[in-house]
C-alpha positions as CSV (number, residue, x, y, z in Angstrom):
1,M,-13.7,55.7,110.5
2,E,-15.2,52.5,111.8
3,L,-14.2,50.5,108.7
4,I,-10.7,51.9,108.8
5,L,-10.4,50.8,112.4
6,M,-11.8,47.4,111.7
7,D,-9.3,47.0,108.8
8,K,-6.4,48.1,111.0
9,I,-7.4,45.6,113.7
10,E,-7.7,42.8,111.3
11,T,-4.3,43.6,109.8
12,L,-2.6,43.8,113.2
13,R,-4.2,40.6,114.2
14,N,-2.9,38.8,111.1
15,Q,0.6,40.3,111.6
16,M,0.6,39.1,115.2
17,V,-0.5,35.6,114.4
18,Q,2.0,35.3,111.5
19,E,4.8,36.6,113.7
20,A,3.9,34.1,116.5
21,L,3.9,31.3,113.9
22,D,7.2,32.4,112.5
23,Q,8.8,32.8,115.9
24,G,7.2,29.7,117.4
25,Q,6.3,31.4,120.6
26,L,3.7,33.8,121.9
27,T,6.2,35.5,124.3
28,N,8.4,36.8,121.5
29,E,9.0,40.6,122.0
30,K,7.6,41.5,118.5
31,V,4.5,39.3,119.1
32,V,3.9,41.0,122.5
33,T,4.4,44.4,121.0
34,L,1.9,43.7,118.2
35,S,-0.5,42.3,120.7
36,Q,-0.3,45.4,122.9
37,K,-0.8,47.6,119.8
38,L,-3.8,45.5,118.8
39,D,-5.3,45.9,122.3
40,R,-5.1,49.7,122.1
41,Y,-6.9,49.7,118.7
42,I,-9.6,47.3,120.0
43,V,-10.2,49.5,123.1
44,F,-10.4,52.6,121.0
45,Y,-12.9,50.9,118.7
46,Q,-15.0,49.7,121.6
47,R,-15.1,53.2,123.0
48,L,-16.0,54.7,119.7
49,K,-18.9,52.1,119.3
50,K,-20.0,52.8,122.9
51,R,-20.2,56.6,122.2
52,S,-22.2,56.1,119.0
53,H,-24.9,54.3,120.9
54,Y,-25.7,57.4,123.0
């Protein structure tokens, strides 16, 4: 599960960066949407890691 999440996070990050480069702005709607989705995956991953330490 952890490796799948890490792969998804990296894929989303790459998509976001590429979209920002393509659009030439960080405030583009698609870039922001990808960033928000990435944030949700990162928070989920962090919570998963935190639970596994207990």
